[in-house]
C-alpha positions, 0 to 999 in steps of 0.5 A: 874308808868309812869314817866312824867315831862312835863311843863304846856303850856305857856299862849301864847298857850292858846290863838289861834295864830295869824295865826289861828285868821286871818284865822277864821276872813277870814273864819267866814262865809265859814267854810273852806275857800272854793274858789268855790260856790259848795264847799261853799254850801257843807261846809255850809251843812256840818256845819249844819249837825253837829252844829244843833245837837251840844252838849255843854256838850261834845261828839256827840251821836251815833245818831248825828254822824249817822245823820251827816254822812247821810247828808254828804253822801247825798251831791253831790260829788264835783270835786277833787281839785288839791293841790296848786303848790308852786312856787319858792322860796319854802317857807313852813310854819307849822301852825294851819290848818283847817281840815273839817270833814263832816262825823261827822260834823264841823271840827278840827284845826290841824298842817299843811302847810295852807291846807291839804295836803300842797302845792305841790313842783316840782323839776328837776333832778340836781337842788338844793331843797331849802326850807325856813321852818318856824315853826309858831306854838304856844309855847308848851312843847319842848324837854326839857320836854321829860323826857323819860327813856329807860325803857319806850321806845320800850314797850307799848304806853304810854303818856310819849312817846309823847311830843315836839308837836310844835317843828318841821322839814322836811323830804323829803320822798323818795328822793335819797339825803344825810342826813347830814348838811342842807340836809334831816337831821331829827336831825335838829329842829325848835322850835316855831317861828324859821326858818330853811333853807334846801339846798338839792342837787338832783343828776343829775341822780335822777329818776323822781317820786312821793314823799312827805314831812312831819315832822320827830321830834322824839316823835311828828311825829305821831301827826304832820305828821299823823295829816295833816302836809304833802304834795307831792314832785314830781321829774319831768321826763327828756324830752323824758324819757317815751314813748310818750303815757305815758308822754302825759297822763293827771296827777291827784295827789291824796294825800290820808290822813287817818284821824284817829280822835280818835288817833289824839285826844289821841296823842294831849291829851298825848302830853299836859300831865303834870301828868297822871291824869291832862292835860292842856287846849287842843287847837288843835284837838277840834271839832268846832261843839262839843266844849266840846268834847275831849279825856279822858281815860274814853271815849277812847274805845267809841271814837275808837268804834264810830269814824272809820278812814276816807280816804280823797283825797286832803282833800276832803270827797268822791270827784269825778274825771271826766275822758274822756271815753277811755282815759288814765290818770296817777294817782300819789297816796301818802298815809299818815297815823299814822299806818293803811295801805289801799287797793284801788280798783274799785267796781263792777259796776251796771247799768250805770257803767263804765268798768275801769282798773288799770295799775301799772307803778311805786311804791315809786317813782321808775318805774317798770323794766317792765311796766305796770303791771295790778293790781286789788288792790293798796296796800299802807302802811303808807308812800307809793306811787303808780303811776297808769294808769287808763282808763274807758269805758261806758258799753252798760247799761249806759244811758245819757252823763256820766257813773261812777264807785266807788273807794273803800278803806279798811283800816287795822290796822297792819296785823300780821301772826298767824298760817299761816294766816293773822290776821287783828285787825280792819278794815274799808271798805268804798267808797273813791271817784267816777269816773265820765266818760264823754261818747263819742259815737264816741270814739274808745276803748283805746289802751293798754299801750305798755310794756316799760322799762325806761333807769335807773340811775345807783343807780337803776340798777337791782341788782338781779345778782349783786355779794355781798361780804360776809361781806355785807350779813346781817339780819334785824329784826323788832320784831312783838310785843316787844321790838319796835326796829330795830335789825341788825345782832341780836343787836339794841337799842331803839331810845331815843330823844338823839339817839343810836349808829349806827347799823353798818358802811356800805361802800359807793359804794358797794351792800348790801343784807339784809334778812328781817323779821318782815315787815308784822307787821312794814312797813320798811322805809329807808332814802337816798337809795331805796332797791330792792326786790330780793326774796319774796313769797306769796304776790300779790303786792310786786314782785321780782325786785320792788324797795321801800323805804317803804314796808308792805307786807300783805302775808309774813313776810320775804323778801330779799332785796338789795341796792346800797350804792350810792354816799352819806355818813353819816347818813342813817335812818331806822325805822318802818313807823307806826308813833307811833312805830317810836315815841316809839323808833323803829328807828335806823341809819347806818353810811355810810363810805368812800368818798362822791360821790363814785359810785357803781362800779358794776352798769354799768356792770349790766346795761351798759345803766345806767347813773350817770350824766344827762339823756343822752337820750333813748337807741338806737340801737348800744349803749353798752348793748342796749336792746329793750325798747318796747316789742311786742304789746300784744293783747287787751283782749276782752271787752264786753261793747262796 
């Protein structure tokens, strides 16, 4: 029998918090507070698509859902909107936030930062990232209600594992920063109504890149981060860091949120569970077009069968992105989900189609050692990022002032290896967005991006030829099914809400080499330090030399990685980034020991041009270890569309 001892919600939570009430007043006639007329028309049509057929008795029927989706898909795609860019001082408020769901009608109130995604934060290397964080959620069961035995952790998901839904904190996912004190410390906690100040020194030599932020409260991460509480965090490149043709590309931020309504409704119900057969009144993850609809044990299977996960871009359902023909753009892609991974690709074109191409320049906030890399599909696991250049030409078949292309996605729930083959347990294939290309008859074909290498900070020096002491060779295993635990050299414990002992003490300033298994089933995420793939086979996206902080290869279950234990001491968290698995105890920590600020002594031997302070400028002839930053120009492949 499951052991649960959750307190009943306070009366104050049964009433909608003031933030939600004021938002409803302001949006009474606009549904999602659309700021432009086109979006207003779309959201009103969306409401009609659901509410005209809304049933006061509970869940929508399959016919209602089919009609709502047909109406949503028939609407004219709206231009992709940029998330708000937050100005300093950074003030972040976690609050009830509205998520429109036009593909089923109406929308849901969930946890977020006022919009989905939340506002974008931008910082520069060497700055202090200071964030005033406020938890403005209503009262709810806190950690004192998390009565979880070790026997329940690390096994099958069950209601007792999900609790403390309205307590929160912040994690700066991807930053090379310390995990102690007021920094990127996931052990801090703000209860409803409380505030916290984060002061996170960003190293002067931090590489520019694409990252994100989200809550990281154990037993509530899936419900919060997977339910809409997330936003982009960008470290700007120093001046003259990139070749001019790359630095001058217009940027498009694409925050991809995989909305798993069935999962979010279940997590909300579980988090409010008092006894196995009794729940409190549910405030969040209720659809305003179907007010009687909520998760129950009896309707769980039907809910999962009828409501597939949907990928929204910057909170929008199937938007369009307008591009100029024969012009390169930089896409900063961030992916957030509870558990699924996605593949993104350009659909084959028909009449009026655009001929587009993707070129990969960075992953998880780190530039490739040799960029760009042509790719057909972008593979993203929960928490991953990709920096991709895209350009499109209109083919001879296109008529009129524009041509277009469809961007598709495939979401996959936990691939696993069986008898040498990759088996997927469920998947969704659908359109993600449209690229609308403004035709220019006089435009010359876009020049290919010349191969380039960036001057690297020493913590990202290429480690493939590094000397690794025997004592620093280890094995890390993520068991495929059970127990859900991170194992290091054969041992490991599930993470209760009080935390287990450290897996190991690791010396700062040295290189580690880990033989990893199990990450085909569990996306492996590491805080504080990035890791570099040194050996991997059978995967088309993850390559030797690539750097990651989150990794889920589809083609193999084993890899060798190396990491430089650069400058930061103390807690380094490691966990599966399937957020339910993390909440279930598949998380651990390493204790980095030594003197704070100790640098990797090998780095400048491996790469004499690497730097530990502020960016010194591009490598020039005569510098120690100078190497060409440009390879000879490649011939442009034949293009039949011009």
